[in-house]
N, CA, C and O atoms as a Tinker XYZ file with bonds, in Angstrom:
   392  protein
     1  N      0.843000   -1.183000    0.000000    73     2
     2  CA     0.000000    0.000000    0.000000    64     1     3
     3  C      0.888000    1.247000    0.000000    63     2     4     5
     4  O      1.831000    1.342000    0.785000    81     3
     5  N      0.587000    2.186000   -0.871000    73     3     6
     6  CA     1.325000    3.442000   -0.933000    64     5     7
     7  C      0.523000    4.546000   -0.266000    63     6     8     9
     8  O     -0.707000    4.573000   -0.321000    81     7
     9  N      1.240000    5.434000    0.352000    73     7    10
    10  CA     0.610000    6.574000    1.004000    64     9    11
    11  C      1.000000    7.824000    0.236000    63    10    12    13
    12  O      2.164000    7.990000   -0.129000    81    11
    13  N      0.040000    8.707000   -0.013000    73    11    14
    14  CA     0.317000    9.942000   -0.731000    64    13    15
    15  C      0.793000   10.991000    0.269000    63    14    16    17
    16  O      0.117000   11.285000    1.255000    81    15
    17  N      1.977000   11.550000   -0.007000    73    15    18
    18  CA     2.571000   12.561000    0.853000    64    17    19
    19  C      2.959000   13.745000   -0.021000    63    18    20    21
    20  O      3.532000   13.565000   -1.096000    81    19
    21  N      2.650000   14.948000    0.433000    73    19    22
    22  CA     3.034000   16.143000   -0.312000    64    21    23
    23  C      4.150000   16.846000    0.434000    63    22    24    25
    24  O      3.997000   17.217000    1.598000    81    23
    25  N      5.275000   17.025000   -0.243000    73    23    26
    26  CA     6.436000   17.702000    0.317000    64    25    27
    27  C      6.884000   18.725000   -0.714000    63    26    28    29
    28  O      6.870000   18.447000   -1.913000    81    27
    29  N      7.279000   19.898000   -0.259000    73    27    30
    30  CA     7.719000   20.939000   -1.190000    64    29    31
    31  C      9.222000   21.121000   -1.101000    63    30    32    33
    32  O      9.765000   21.343000   -0.019000    81    31
    33  N      9.894000   21.028000   -2.245000    73    31    34
    34  CA    11.328000   21.276000   -2.355000    64    33    35
    35  C     11.533000   22.348000   -3.418000    63    34    36    37
    36  O     10.821000   22.383000   -4.421000    81    35
    37  N     12.497000   23.211000   -3.193000    73    35    38
    38  CA    12.917000   24.154000   -4.220000    64    37    39
    39  C     14.131000   23.547000   -4.905000    63    38    40    41
    40  O     15.224000   23.515000   -4.339000    81    39
    41  N     13.931000   23.068000   -6.125000    73    39    42
    42  CA    15.018000   22.457000   -6.882000    64    41    43
    43  C     15.462000   23.406000   -7.991000    63    42    44    45
    44  O     14.635000   24.094000   -8.588000    81    43
    45  N     16.752000   23.443000   -8.264000    73    43    46
    46  CA    17.218000   24.263000   -9.381000    64    45    47
    47  C     16.572000   23.801000  -10.686000    63    46    48    49
    48  O     16.308000   22.612000  -10.869000    81    47
    49  N     16.323000   24.735000  -11.579000    73    47    50
    50  CA    15.670000   24.440000  -12.859000    64    49    51
    51  C     16.419000   23.362000  -13.637000    63    50    52    53
    52  O     15.800000   22.509000  -14.273000    81    51
    53  N     17.757000   23.401000  -13.587000    73    51    54
    54  CA    18.545000   22.419000  -14.329000    64    53    55
    55  C     18.246000   20.998000  -13.863000    63    54    56    57
    56  O     18.142000   20.080000  -14.676000    81    55
    57  N     18.109000   20.823000  -12.555000    73    55    58
    58  CA    17.810000   19.490000  -12.014000    64    57    59
    59  C     16.409000   19.068000  -12.423000    63    58    60    61
    60  O     16.185000   17.913000  -12.788000    81    59
    61  N     15.468000   19.997000  -12.364000    73    59    62
    62  CA    14.091000   19.673000  -12.772000    64    61    63
    63  C     14.051000   19.213000  -14.221000    63    62    64    65
    64  O     13.358000   18.250000  -14.547000    81    63
    65  N     14.788000   19.892000  -15.089000    73    63    66
    66  CA    14.799000   19.512000  -16.501000    64    65    67
    67  C     15.377000   18.111000  -16.697000    63    66    68    69
    68  O     14.842000   17.317000  -17.470000    81    67
    69  N     16.468000   17.813000  -15.996000    73    67    70
    70  CA    17.079000   16.489000  -16.101000    64    69    71
    71  C     16.111000   15.422000  -15.600000    63    70    72    73
    72  O     15.973000   14.369000  -16.222000    81    71
    73  N     15.442000   15.685000  -14.485000    73    71    74
    74  CA    14.504000   14.708000  -13.938000    64    73    75
    75  C     13.284000   14.538000  -14.845000    63    74    76    77
    76  O     12.762000   13.431000  -14.983000    81    75
    77  N     12.831000   15.630000  -15.461000    73    75    78
    78  CA    11.719000   15.533000  -16.413000    64    77    79
    79  C     12.116000   14.666000  -17.611000    63    78    80    81
    80  O     11.338000   13.827000  -18.064000    81    79
    81  N     13.327000   14.876000  -18.114000    73    79    82
    82  CA    13.807000   14.081000  -19.248000    64    81    83
    83  C     13.921000   12.602000  -18.878000    63    82    84    85
    84  O     13.555000   11.728000  -19.664000    81    83
    85  N     14.431000   12.333000  -17.675000    73    83    86
    86  CA    14.558000   10.942000  -17.230000    64    85    87
    87  C     13.179000   10.292000  -17.122000    63    86    88    89
    88  O     12.983000    9.158000  -17.557000    81    87
    89  N     12.224000   11.022000  -16.537000    73    87    90
    90  CA    10.874000   10.473000  -16.387000    64    89    91
    91  C     10.269000   10.159000  -17.753000    63    90    92    93
    92  O      9.666000    9.103000  -17.943000    81    91
    93  N     10.431000   11.079000  -18.702000    73    91    94
    94  CA     9.883000   10.856000  -20.043000    64    93    95
    95  C     10.567000    9.673000  -20.723000    63    94    96    97
    96  O      9.905000    8.846000  -21.351000    81    95
    97  N     11.879000    9.593000  -20.600000    73    95    98
    98  CA    12.631000    8.508000  -21.239000    64    97    99
    99  C     12.262000    7.147000  -20.665000    63    98   100   101
   100  O     12.261000    6.141000  -21.375000    81    99
   101  N     11.947000    7.125000  -19.366000    73    99   102
   102  CA    11.626000    5.853000  -18.710000    64   101   103
   103  C     10.126000    5.584000  -18.664000    63   102   104   105
   104  O      9.695000    4.537000  -18.181000    81   103
   105  N      9.323000    6.538000  -19.170000    73   103   106
   106  CA     7.867000    6.357000  -19.162000    64   105   107
   107  C      7.295000    6.328000  -17.758000    63   106   108   109
   108  O      6.339000    5.605000  -17.478000    81   107
   109  N      7.885000    7.115000  -16.885000    73   107   110
   110  CA     7.438000    7.143000  -15.485000    64   109   111
   111  C      6.918000    8.525000  -15.131000    63   110   112   113
   112  O      7.149000    9.497000  -15.850000    81   111
   113  N      6.215000    8.595000  -14.012000    73   111   114
   114  CA     5.714000    9.883000  -13.528000    64   113   115
   115  C      6.887000   10.703000  -12.990000    63   114   116   117
   116  O      7.795000   10.165000  -12.357000    81   115
   117  N      6.855000   12.015000  -13.253000    73   115   118
   118  CA     7.903000   12.931000  -12.822000    64   117   119
   119  C      8.049000   12.912000  -11.298000    63   118   120   121
   120  O      9.164000   12.913000  -10.777000    81   119
   121  N      6.917000   12.895000  -10.587000    73   119   122
   122  CA     6.948000   12.901000   -9.119000    64   121   123
   123  C      7.686000   11.683000   -8.565000    63   122   124   125
   124  O      8.391000   11.780000   -7.560000    81   123
   125  N      7.521000   10.559000   -9.216000    73   123   126
   126  CA     8.197000    9.331000   -8.782000    64   125   127
   127  C      9.714000    9.460000   -8.950000    63   126   128   129
   128  O     10.480000    9.067000   -8.070000    81   127
   129  N     10.133000   10.011000  -10.085000    73   127   130
   130  CA    11.560000   10.192000  -10.352000    64   129   131
   131  C     12.158000   11.204000   -9.371000    63   130   132   133
   132  O     13.271000   11.011000   -8.882000    81   131
   133  N     11.423000   12.280000   -9.084000    73   131   134
   134  CA    11.890000   13.290000   -8.119000    64   133   135
   135  C     12.020000   12.665000   -6.737000    63   134   136   137
   136  O     13.009000   12.896000   -6.042000    81   135
   137  N     11.033000   11.879000   -6.337000    73   135   138
   138  CA    11.079000   11.244000   -5.017000    64   137   139
   139  C     12.296000   10.339000   -4.893000    63   138   140   141
   140  O     12.949000   10.325000   -3.850000    81   139
   141  N     12.610000    9.584000   -5.941000    73   139   142
   142  CA    13.794000    8.720000   -5.917000    64   141   143
   143  C     15.074000    9.552000   -5.825000    63   142   144   145
   144  O     15.992000    9.216000   -5.077000    81   143
   145  N     15.120000   10.638000   -6.594000    73   143   146
   146  CA    16.296000   11.514000   -6.579000    64   145   147
   147  C     16.518000   12.099000   -5.186000    63   146   148   149
   148  O     17.638000   12.092000   -4.676000    81   147
   149  N     15.456000   12.602000   -4.578000    73   147   150
   150  CA    15.565000   13.202000   -3.246000    64   149   151
   151  C     15.990000   12.151000   -2.227000    63   150   152   153
   152  O     16.832000   12.422000   -1.371000    81   151
   153  N     15.416000   10.957000   -2.312000    73   151   154
   154  CA    15.778000    9.885000   -1.369000    64   153   155
   155  C     17.242000    9.496000   -1.516000    63   154   156   157
   156  O     17.913000    9.204000   -0.527000    81   155
   157  N     17.738000    9.493000   -2.751000    73   155   158
   158  CA    19.135000    9.127000   -2.999000    64   157   159
   159  C     20.097000   10.198000   -2.505000    63   158   160   161
   160  O     21.181000    9.881000   -2.016000    81   159
   161  N     19.710000   11.454000   -2.627000    73   159   162
   162  CA    20.603000   12.564000   -2.277000    64   161   163
   163  C     20.540000   12.942000   -0.799000    63   162   164   165
   164  O     21.438000   13.614000   -0.290000    81   163
   165  N     19.507000   12.520000   -0.123000    73   163   166
   166  CA    19.322000   12.870000    1.289000    64   165   167
   167  C     20.319000   12.093000    2.144000    63   166   168   169
   168  O     20.453000   10.878000    1.996000    81   167
   169  N     21.028000   12.803000    3.049000    73   167   170
   170  CA    21.958000   12.080000    3.919000    64   169   171
   171  C     21.203000   11.151000    4.861000    63   170   172   173
   172  O     20.090000   11.450000    5.295000    81   171
   173  N     21.813000   10.049000    5.159000    73   171   174
   174  CA    21.179000    9.099000    6.072000    64   173   175
   175  C     21.336000    9.585000    7.508000    63   174   176   177
   176  O     22.374000   10.133000    7.879000    81   175
   177  N     20.319000    9.382000    8.292000    73   175   178
   178  CA    20.332000    9.820000    9.692000    64   177   179
   179  C     20.130000    8.612000   10.601000    63   178   180   181
   180  O     19.199000    8.558000   11.405000    81   179
   181  N     21.017000    7.664000   10.449000    73   179   182
   182  CA    20.939000    6.450000   11.249000    64   181   183
   183  C     21.254000    6.783000   12.705000    63   182   184   185
   184  O     22.171000    7.556000   12.983000    81   183
   185  N     20.515000    6.218000   13.608000    73   183   186
   186  CA    20.765000    6.399000   15.038000    64   185   187
   187  C     22.014000    5.613000   15.437000    63   186   188   189
   188  O     22.175000    4.456000   15.049000    81   187
   189  N     22.885000    6.240000   16.204000    73   187   190
   190  CA    24.074000    5.556000   16.689000    64   189   191
   191  C     23.733000    4.770000   17.943000    63   190   192   193
   192  O     22.918000    5.196000   18.761000    81   191
   193  N     24.363000    3.627000   18.078000    73   191   194
   194  CA    24.184000    2.848000   19.305000    64   193   195
   195  C     25.135000    3.423000   20.354000    63   194   196   197
   196  O     26.124000    4.062000   19.996000    81   195
   197  N     24.857000    3.209000   21.641000    73   195   198
   198  CA    25.681000    3.801000   22.706000    64   197   199
   199  C     27.174000    3.511000   22.565000    63   198   200   201
   200  O     27.996000    4.372000   22.880000    81   199
   201  N     27.539000    2.317000   22.098000    73   199   202
   202  CA    28.951000    1.985000   21.942000    64   201   203
   203  C     29.610000    2.885000   20.888000    63   202   204   205
   204  O     30.757000    3.303000   21.052000    81   203
   205  N     28.880000    3.177000   19.812000    73   203   206
   206  CA    29.415000    4.059000   18.768000    64   205   207
   207  C     29.582000    5.487000   19.289000    63   206   208   209
   208  O     30.574000    6.154000   18.998000    81   207
   209  N     28.608000    5.939000   20.054000    73   207   210
   210  CA    28.680000    7.287000   20.637000    64   209   211
   211  C     29.900000    7.400000   21.534000    63   210   212   213
   212  O     30.640000    8.382000   21.462000    81   211
   213  N     30.110000    6.405000   22.374000    73   211   214
   214  CA    31.256000    6.409000   23.288000    64   213   215
   215  C     32.569000    6.392000   22.517000    63   214   216   217
   216  O     33.495000    7.133000   22.849000    81   215
   217  N     32.654000    5.558000   21.498000    73   215   218
   218  CA    33.875000    5.465000   20.693000    64   217   219
   219  C     34.174000    6.786000   19.993000    63   218   220   221
   220  O     35.321000    7.231000   19.974000    81   219
   221  N     33.154000    7.414000   19.420000    73   219   222
   222  CA    33.349000    8.697000   18.739000    64   221   223
   223  C     33.717000    9.808000   19.714000    63   222   224   225
   224  O     34.554000   10.656000   19.405000    81   223
   225  N     33.093000    9.804000   20.895000    73   223   226
   226  CA    33.418000   10.813000   21.908000    64   225   227
   227  C     34.868000   10.670000   22.361000    63   226   228   229
   228  O     35.577000   11.665000   22.514000    81   227
   229  N     35.302000    9.443000   22.574000    73   227   230
   230  CA    36.687000    9.219000   23.004000    64   229   231
   231  C     37.668000    9.660000   21.916000    63   230   232   233
   232  O     38.705000   10.250000   22.220000    81   231
   233  N     37.348000    9.377000   20.654000    73   231   234
   234  CA    38.210000    9.783000   19.543000    64   233   235
   235  C     38.296000   11.299000   19.468000    63   234   236   237
   236  O     39.364000   11.846000   19.190000    81   235
   237  N     37.193000   11.979000   19.710000    73   235   238
   238  CA    37.172000   13.441000   19.688000    64   237   239
   239  C     37.949000   14.016000   20.873000    63   238   240   241
   240  O     38.761000   14.926000   20.706000    81   239
   241  N     37.698000   13.489000   22.055000    73   239   242
   242  CA    38.337000   14.009000   23.269000    64   241   243
   243  C     39.844000   13.761000   23.284000    63   242   244   245
   244  O     40.577000   14.462000   23.982000    81   243
   245  N     40.307000   12.784000   22.531000    73   243   246
   246  CA    41.729000   12.502000   22.453000    64   245   247
   247  C     42.511000   13.727000   21.966000    63   246   248   249
   248  O     43.701000   13.858000   22.254000    81   247
   249  N     41.851000   14.612000   21.238000    73   247   250
   250  CA    42.513000   15.779000   20.678000    64   249   251
   251  C     42.461000   17.005000   21.591000    63   250   252   253
   252  O     43.056000   18.033000   21.270000    81   251
   253  N     41.764000   16.913000   22.716000    73   251   254
   254  CA    41.680000   18.048000   23.631000    64   253   255
   255  C     43.082000   18.441000   24.085000    63   254   256   257
   256  O     43.868000   17.581000   24.481000    81   255
   257  N     43.397000   19.719000   24.032000    73   255   258
   258  CA    44.668000   20.229000   24.510000    64   257   259
   259  C     45.839000   19.974000   23.585000    63   258   260   261
   260  O     46.981000   20.211000   23.981000    81   259
   261  N     45.610000   19.503000   22.371000    73   259   262
   262  CA    46.715000   19.199000   21.463000    64   261   263
   263  C     47.382000   20.437000   20.889000    63   262   264   265
   264  O     48.579000   20.417000   20.600000    81   263
   265  N     46.628000   21.510000   20.720000    73   263   266
   266  CA    47.180000   22.688000   20.068000    64   265   267
   267  C     47.886000   23.568000   21.091000    63   266   268   269
   268  O     47.299000   23.936000   22.109000    81   267
   269  N     49.126000   23.901000   20.826000    73   267   270
   270  CA    49.891000   24.801000   21.684000    64   269   271
   271  C     50.462000   25.899000   20.797000    63   270   272   273
   272  O     51.335000   25.646000   19.967000    81   271
   273  N     49.968000   27.112000   20.977000    73   271   274
   274  CA    50.396000   28.212000   20.117000    64   273   275
   275  C     51.748000   28.769000   20.531000    63   274   276   277
   276  O     52.421000   29.418000   19.731000    81   275
   277  N     52.156000   28.522000   21.784000    73   275   278
   278  CA    53.381000   29.124000   22.286000    64   277   279
   279  C     53.143000   30.523000   22.835000    63   278   280   281
   280  O     54.053000   31.133000   23.396000    81   279
   281  N     51.932000   31.032000   22.677000    73   279   282
   282  CA    51.568000   32.364000   23.153000    64   281   283
   283  C     50.633000   32.201000   24.350000    63   282   284   285
   284  O     49.516000   31.711000   24.185000    81   283
   285  N     51.061000   32.600000   25.554000    73   283   286
   286  CA    50.202000   32.417000   26.727000    64   285   287
   287  C     48.910000   33.232000   26.658000    63   286   288   289
   288  O     47.963000   32.943000   27.390000    81   287
   289  N     48.857000   34.238000   25.794000    73   287   290
   290  CA    47.647000   35.056000   25.652000    64   289   291
   291  C     46.834000   34.692000   24.417000    63   290   292   293
   292  O     45.961000   35.454000   24.002000    81   291
   293  N     47.113000   33.538000   23.828000    73   291   294
   294  CA    46.474000   33.139000   22.584000    64   293   295
   295  C     44.952000   33.157000   22.680000    63   294   296   297
   296  O     44.279000   33.574000   21.737000    81   295
   297  N     44.408000   32.713000   23.799000    73   295   298
   298  CA    42.953000   32.620000   23.925000    64   297   299
   299  C     42.346000   33.831000   24.636000    63   298   300   301
   300  O     41.197000   33.774000   25.075000    81   299
   301  N     43.092000   34.906000   24.753000    73   299   302
   302  CA    42.584000   36.126000   25.376000    64   301   303
   303  C     41.614000   36.784000   24.396000    63   302   304   305
   304  O     42.029000   37.402000   23.416000    81   303
   305  N     40.313000   36.643000   24.673000    73   303   306
   306  CA    39.293000   37.120000   23.735000    64   305   307
   307  C     39.381000   38.618000   23.470000    63   306   308   309
   308  O     39.173000   39.056000   22.339000    81   307
   309  N     39.682000   39.399000   24.485000    73   307   310
   310  CA    39.762000   40.848000   24.277000    64   309   311
   311  C     40.885000   41.192000   23.305000    63   310   312   313
   312  O     40.725000   42.061000   22.448000    81   311
   313  N     42.029000   40.504000   23.439000    73   311   314
   314  CA    43.142000   40.754000   22.527000    64   313   315
   315  C     42.814000   40.288000   21.112000    63   314   316   317
   316  O     43.142000   40.955000   20.131000    81   315
   317  N     42.163000   39.135000   21.027000    73   315   318
   318  CA    41.778000   38.603000   19.714000    64   317   319
   319  C     40.828000   39.582000   19.024000    63   318   320   321
   320  O     40.995000   39.875000   17.840000    81   319
   321  N     39.834000   40.089000   19.753000    73   319   322
   322  CA    38.887000   41.035000   19.171000    64   321   323
   323  C     39.578000   42.334000   18.763000    63   322   324   325
   324  O     39.259000   42.903000   17.719000    81   323
   325  N     40.516000   42.803000   19.575000    73   323   326
   326  CA    41.254000   44.026000   19.232000    64   325   327
   327  C     42.093000   43.800000   17.978000    63   326   328   329
   328  O     42.157000   44.671000   17.110000    81   327
   329  N     42.741000   42.632000   17.876000    73   327   330
   330  CA    43.522000   42.314000   16.684000    64   329   331
   331  C     42.632000   42.278000   15.437000    63   330   332   333
   332  O     43.011000   42.784000   14.380000    81   331
   333  N     41.453000   41.678000   15.572000    73   331   334
   334  CA    40.540000   41.612000   14.436000    64   333   335
   335  C     40.064000   43.009000   14.042000    63   334   336   337
   336  O     40.014000   43.341000   12.857000    81   335
   337  N     39.714000   43.828000   15.041000    73   335   338
   338  CA    39.261000   45.185000   14.742000    64   337   339
   339  C     40.355000   45.969000   14.035000    63   338   340   341
   340  O     40.084000   46.719000   13.097000    81   339
   341  N     41.584000   45.795000   14.487000    73   339   342
   342  CA    42.699000   46.495000   13.849000    64   341   343
   343  C     42.876000   46.002000   12.414000    63   342   344   345
   344  O     43.028000   46.799000   11.489000    81   343
   345  N     42.856000   44.691000   12.242000    73   343   346
   346  CA    43.051000   44.118000   10.907000    64   345   347
   347  C     41.943000   44.558000    9.953000    63   346   348   349
   348  O     42.222000   45.056000    8.862000    81   347
   349  N     40.682000   44.375000   10.365000    73   347   350
   350  CA    39.578000   44.695000    9.467000    64   349   351
   351  C     39.421000   46.199000    9.297000    63   350   352   353
   352  O     38.978000   46.657000    8.244000    81   351
   353  N     39.780000   46.974000   10.321000    73   351   354
   354  CA    39.744000   48.426000   10.195000    64   353   355
   355  C     40.733000   48.889000    9.146000    63   354   356   357
   356  O     40.421000   49.757000    8.330000    81   355
   357  N     41.928000   48.312000    9.164000    73   355   358
   358  CA    42.945000   48.653000    8.178000    64   357   359
   359  C     42.491000   48.260000    6.781000    63   358   360   361
   360  O     42.662000   49.029000    5.834000    81   359
   361  N     41.918000   47.075000    6.643000    73   359   362
   362  CA    41.465000   46.615000    5.334000    64   361   363
   363  C     40.316000   47.491000    4.837000    63   362   364   365
   364  O     40.234000   47.795000    3.647000    81   363
   365  N     39.424000   47.898000    5.755000    73   363   366
   366  CA    38.294000   48.732000    5.378000    64   365   367
   367  C     38.777000   50.071000    4.841000    63   366   368   369
   368  O     38.264000   50.562000    3.835000    81   367
   369  N     39.768000   50.664000    5.512000    73   367   370
   370  CA    40.296000   51.941000    5.054000    64   369   371
   371  C     41.010000   51.776000    3.721000    63   370   372   373
   372  O     40.853000   52.607000    2.826000    81   371
   373  N     41.787000   50.719000    3.581000    73   371   374
   374  CA    42.579000   50.503000    2.381000    64   373   375
   375  C     41.671000   50.201000    1.180000    63   374   376   377
   376  O     41.891000   50.721000    0.086000    81   375
   377  N     40.643000   49.351000    1.394000    73   375   378
   378  CA    39.777000   48.937000    0.294000    64   377   379
   379  C     38.635000   49.910000    0.065000    63   378   380   381
   380  O     37.912000   49.797000   -0.925000    81   379
   381  N     38.466000   50.863000    0.969000    73   379   382
   382  CA    37.374000   51.801000    0.843000    64   381   383
   383  C     36.029000   51.240000    1.274000    63   382   384   385
   384  O     34.988000   51.834000    0.993000    81   383
   385  N     36.047000   50.092000    1.958000    73   383   386
   386  CA    34.799000   49.486000    2.464000    64   385   387
   387  C     34.471000   50.086000    3.814000    63   386   388   389
   388  O     35.344000   50.594000    4.518000    81   387
   389  N     33.209000   50.020000    4.160000    73   387   390
   390  CA    32.834000   50.486000    5.510000    64   389   391
   391  C     32.129000   49.420000    6.278000    63   390   392
   392  O     31.744000   49.638000    7.426000    81   391
């Protein structure tokens, strides 16, 4: 048994034309070809089992603290923001952007 579902996607015109041509060439309904295309292109959202979550978390956490800039003030947000303001301010003046 099939269930009728209405979903709206904004597809680029080029893709619509290709899907229309495929549907005509295969003698199938355009909606069916679009549904297959969307299903194929949609990323899978498989649920992870707890063991996978733990393994991925451990792999991620293994990298905590790996980066050492050599600058004790590297993560000083006020200094970082001041550096960015100086950099972008200079570029804005030079490029004439505001």
